[in-house]
C-alpha positions as CSV (number, residue, x, y, z in Angstrom):
1,M,-4.3,-9.6,-11.7
2,R,-5.9,-11.9,-9.1
3,L,-4.9,-11.8,-5.4
4,T,-3.6,-15.4,-5.6
5,E,-0.7,-14.2,-7.7
6,I,1.6,-13.5,-4.7
7,R,5.3,-13.3,-5.5
8,F,6.8,-13.8,-2.1
9,S,9.6,-16.3,-1.2
10,F,11.0,-16.3,2.3
11,F,14.1,-18.2,1.1
12,S,14.7,-15.6,-1.6
13,I,14.4,-12.8,0.9
14,L,16.6,-14.5,3.4
15,F,19.4,-15.1,0.8
16,L,19.0,-11.6,-0.5
17,L,19.4,-9.9,2.8
18,L,22.1,-12.2,4.0
19,F,24.1,-11.5,0.9
20,T,23.4,-7.7,1.1
21,F,24.2,-7.1,4.7
22,S,26.7,-9.7,5.8
23,V,29.5,-8.3,3.6
24,E,30.4,-5.8,6.3
25,S,32.0,-6.8,9.6
26,K,30.6,-3.7,11.4
27,T,27.1,-4.1,12.9
28,Q,24.4,-3.0,10.4
29,Y,21.1,-1.7,11.6
30,I,18.3,-2.2,9.1
31,S,15.2,-0.3,9.6
32,I,12.1,-1.3,7.5
33,G,9.3,1.2,7.1
34,T,6.0,-0.5,6.8
35,G,2.4,0.8,7.4
36,G,-0.4,0.5,10.0
37,V,-0.5,-2.6,12.1
38,T,-3.8,-3.6,10.6
39,G,-2.4,-3.6,7.0
40,V,-0.3,-6.1,5.2
41,Y,2.9,-4.0,5.1
42,Y,3.5,-4.4,8.8
43,P,3.5,-8.2,8.9
44,T,5.5,-8.3,5.7
45,G,8.2,-6.2,7.3
46,G,8.0,-8.3,10.4
47,A,8.5,-11.5,8.4
48,I,11.6,-10.0,6.7
49,C,13.1,-8.8,10.0
50,Y,12.4,-12.2,11.6
51,L,14.4,-14.0,8.9
52,V,17.2,-11.5,8.9
53,N,17.6,-11.7,12.7
54,Q,17.8,-15.5,12.6
55,I,21.1,-15.3,10.8
56,S,23.4,-15.9,13.8
57,D,26.7,-15.5,12.0
58,A,25.9,-12.0,10.5
59,D,26.6,-8.9,12.6
60,F,23.4,-6.9,12.0
61,H,20.0,-6.2,13.5
62,C,16.7,-5.6,11.7
63,E,13.9,-3.5,13.2
64,I,10.4,-2.9,11.9
65,K,8.7,0.5,12.1
66,S,5.0,1.1,11.8
67,T,4.5,4.2,9.6
68,P,1.6,6.0,7.8
69,G,2.5,4.2,4.6
70,S,4.1,4.6,1.2
71,I,4.7,8.3,1.0
72,Y,6.2,8.4,4.5
73,N,8.4,5.5,3.6
74,I,9.7,7.0,0.4
75,D,10.5,10.3,2.3
76,G,12.2,8.3,5.0
77,I,14.4,6.4,2.5
78,R,15.3,9.7,0.7
79,K,16.3,11.3,4.0
80,G,18.2,8.2,5.2
81,E,15.9,7.6,8.1
82,L,14.9,4.2,6.8
83,T,17.0,1.5,5.1
84,I,14.1,-0.2,3.4
85,G,10.5,0.7,2.8
86,V,7.4,-1.1,1.5
87,V,5.7,1.1,-1.0
88,Q,3.0,1.1,-3.6
89,S,4.3,0.7,-7.1
90,D,2.6,3.9,-8.4
91,W,4.4,6.1,-5.8
92,Q,7.7,4.3,-6.3
93,Y,7.4,5.1,-10.0
94,H,6.6,8.8,-9.5
95,A,9.3,9.2,-6.9
96,Y,12.0,7.7,-9.2
97,E,10.8,9.7,-12.2
98,G,10.2,12.9,-10.3
99,S,6.6,13.1,-11.7
100,G,3.2,13.5,-10.2
101,M,3.3,14.8,-6.6
102,Y,7.1,14.4,-6.7
103,Q,7.7,16.8,-9.5
104,Q,8.6,19.6,-7.0
105,Y,11.4,17.4,-5.6
106,G,12.9,16.2,-8.8
107,Q,14.0,12.6,-9.7
108,F,14.9,10.2,-6.9
109,S,17.2,8.3,-9.2
110,E,18.9,6.5,-6.3
111,L,15.7,4.6,-5.5
112,R,15.9,0.9,-6.1
113,S,13.4,-2.0,-5.9
114,L,14.5,-5.3,-4.2
115,F,11.4,-7.4,-5.0
116,S,7.6,-7.3,-5.3
117,V,5.5,-8.7,-2.6
118,H,1.7,-8.8,-3.3
119,A,-1.1,-7.2,-5.3
120,E,-3.0,-4.2,-3.7
121,P,-6.4,-3.5,-5.0
122,F,-8.0,0.0,-4.5
123,T,-10.7,-1.0,-2.1
124,V,-13.9,0.8,-1.4
125,L,-16.1,-0.6,1.4
126,A,-19.5,1.0,2.1
127,R,-22.3,0.5,4.6
128,A,-24.9,-1.8,3.1
129,D,-27.6,0.8,3.8
130,S,-25.7,3.7,2.1
131,G,-27.0,3.0,-1.4
132,I,-23.4,3.1,-2.7
133,T,-22.8,0.5,-5.4
134,H,-20.1,2.2,-7.5
135,F,-17.3,4.6,-7.0
136,E,-19.2,7.5,-8.6
137,D,-21.8,7.1,-5.8
138,L,-19.3,8.4,-3.3
139,K,-20.1,12.0,-4.4
140,G,-22.0,13.8,-1.7
141,R,-21.3,11.2,0.9
142,R,-19.2,10.9,4.1
143,V,-15.9,9.4,3.1
144,N,-12.7,8.5,4.7
145,I,-10.0,9.3,2.2
146,G,-7.0,8.1,4.3
147,A,-4.4,9.6,6.5
148,P,-1.8,12.1,5.2
149,K,1.4,10.5,3.8
150,S,-0.4,7.2,3.2
151,G,-0.4,5.6,-0.2
152,Q,-4.2,5.2,0.0
153,R,-4.6,8.9,0.4
154,A,-2.3,9.7,-2.5
155,T,-4.1,7.2,-4.8
156,M,-7.5,8.6,-3.8
157,E,-6.2,12.1,-4.8
158,V,-5.3,10.6,-8.2
159,L,-8.9,9.5,-8.6
160,L,-10.2,12.9,-7.4
161,N,-8.2,14.5,-10.3
162,L,-9.4,11.8,-12.7
163,Y,-13.1,12.4,-11.9
164,Q,-12.4,16.2,-11.6
165,W,-13.7,16.2,-8.0
166,D,-12.3,17.9,-4.9
167,K,-13.0,17.5,-1.2
168,T,-16.1,19.8,-1.4
169,D,-17.8,17.1,-3.5
170,F,-18.2,15.0,-0.4
171,S,-20.6,15.9,2.5
172,Q,-17.8,15.2,4.9
173,V,-14.2,14.1,4.5
174,F,-12.2,12.1,7.1
175,E,-8.5,11.4,7.4
176,L,-8.6,8.3,9.5
177,T,-5.9,5.7,9.8
178,P,-6.6,2.1,8.8
179,S,-6.9,1.1,12.5
180,E,-9.7,3.8,13.0
181,Q,-11.7,3.4,9.9
182,A,-13.5,0.1,10.5
183,K,-15.1,1.4,13.8
184,A,-16.0,4.7,12.2
185,L,-17.9,2.8,9.4
186,C,-19.8,0.6,11.8
187,D,-20.6,3.5,14.1
188,D,-22.2,5.2,11.1
189,K,-19.8,8.1,11.2
190,V,-18.8,7.5,7.6
191,D,-20.6,6.0,4.6
192,A,-17.5,4.5,3.0
193,I,-13.8,3.9,3.6
194,I,-11.0,3.8,1.1
195,Y,-8.0,1.4,1.4
196,V,-5.2,0.3,-1.0
197,V,-4.2,-3.0,0.5
198,G,-3.6,-6.7,0.0
199,H,-6.4,-9.1,0.8
200,P,-7.6,-10.7,3.0
201,N,-7.1,-7.7,5.4
202,S,-7.8,-7.5,9.1
203,S,-9.3,-4.0,9.0
204,I,-11.8,-4.9,6.2
205,K,-12.6,-8.1,7.9
206,E,-13.2,-6.3,11.2
207,A,-15.7,-3.9,9.5
208,T,-17.5,-6.6,7.5
209,G,-17.8,-8.8,10.6
210,A,-19.1,-6.0,12.9
211,C,-21.8,-4.4,10.6
212,Q,-23.6,-4.8,7.3
213,T,-21.2,-3.7,4.5
214,K,-20.4,-4.4,0.9
215,L,-17.4,-3.9,-1.4
216,V,-17.9,-1.3,-4.1
217,S,-16.9,-1.7,-7.8
218,V,-14.3,0.8,-9.1
219,S,-14.5,0.4,-12.8
220,G,-15.7,2.1,-16.0
221,E,-14.3,4.3,-18.8
222,P,-12.1,6.6,-16.6
223,I,-10.5,3.6,-14.8
224,E,-10.0,1.8,-18.2
225,K,-8.1,4.7,-19.5
226,L,-6.1,4.9,-16.2
227,T,-4.9,1.3,-16.4
228,E,-4.2,1.5,-20.2
229,Q,-2.1,4.7,-19.9
230,T,0.0,3.7,-16.9
231,S,2.4,0.8,-16.2
232,Y,1.9,0.8,-12.4
233,Y,-1.9,0.5,-12.4
234,Q,-3.6,-2.8,-13.4
235,K,-7.1,-4.2,-13.3
236,S,-7.7,-6.2,-10.2
237,I,-10.4,-8.4,-8.6
238,I,-11.2,-9.0,-5.0
239,P,-12.6,-12.5,-5.0
240,G,-16.2,-13.0,-3.9
241,G,-16.8,-14.7,-0.6
242,M,-13.7,-13.4,1.0
243,Y,-15.7,-11.0,3.2
244,R,-19.3,-11.1,4.6
245,G,-21.7,-9.1,2.4
246,S,-19.7,-9.4,-0.8
247,D,-20.4,-12.8,-2.4
248,A,-19.6,-11.8,-6.0
249,D,-16.2,-10.7,-7.3
250,T,-15.5,-7.0,-7.0
251,V,-13.9,-5.4,-10.0
252,T,-11.4,-2.6,-9.3
253,F,-7.8,-1.6,-10.1
254,G,-4.7,-1.8,-8.1
255,V,-1.0,-1.5,-7.6
256,G,1.8,-3.8,-6.4
257,A,3.6,-3.6,-3.1
258,V,7.3,-3.2,-3.6
259,V,10.2,-3.5,-1.1
260,T,12.5,-0.6,-1.9
261,T,15.9,0.8,-0.9
262,T,18.5,3.0,-2.5
263,S,21.8,2.7,-4.4
264,A,23.5,3.9,-1.3
265,L,24.1,0.3,-0.3
266,S,27.5,-1.2,-0.9
267,D,28.7,-2.3,-4.3
268,D,28.1,-5.9,-3.3
269,A,24.6,-5.0,-2.2
270,D,23.9,-3.3,-5.6
271,L,24.3,-6.8,-7.2
272,S,21.0,-7.7,-5.5
273,V,18.8,-4.8,-6.6
274,S,17.3,-3.9,-9.9
């Protein structure tokens, strides 16, 4: 799955949301949960809201909300605090099935997907002087594992279980947001940062432009088994030359970004979801 395989049509989104929300004469307020402002979820939600709000003959208003990410967005949709959320495909799957970290909550069978947006590789960026060349080299290092309720944090915890590690296997663990992690890396406060995100990404570009860094491969037998045994993880490649310090392709795995809602929409709206 290469990053050029982007399934995103503004015209399709415009038609979908017009059909979905113009069936009611009463004003509809659409709230879209996204992610941090340096990620891809935020501008994706912004583009959707821009198109929706251009429909002059429809009585609704769309607003974008910056959130910690996928886990927060799923919780917000479940509680009715968000109309729509952009989420990672792995956590969408687990929420719907009531598996993984959602086992304690049971199935969220009302969860629905509207459309997929882009590929999101599991991205590890390390300082060039750290000696980190592969995921296993993170052991004993200072690592940012991501903010609570973010998809990157939840996916990192999947890998910790996969490798039978816990937080004590790192010399220091940080829970920085995407907007904080680039500076921390270049200030030598962490050796590596973790991000599940579409590329090119402004946070990764900020770090690679400000200090000497390199993308780290996330591959090998454990990852092979992970992608073979699950439908929501796939092999992924971050193309070489996209960022300074990483001229060759970086092999990793990843998920897809999915725009989700619930079956609580009207019957007419249900015709637009799958």
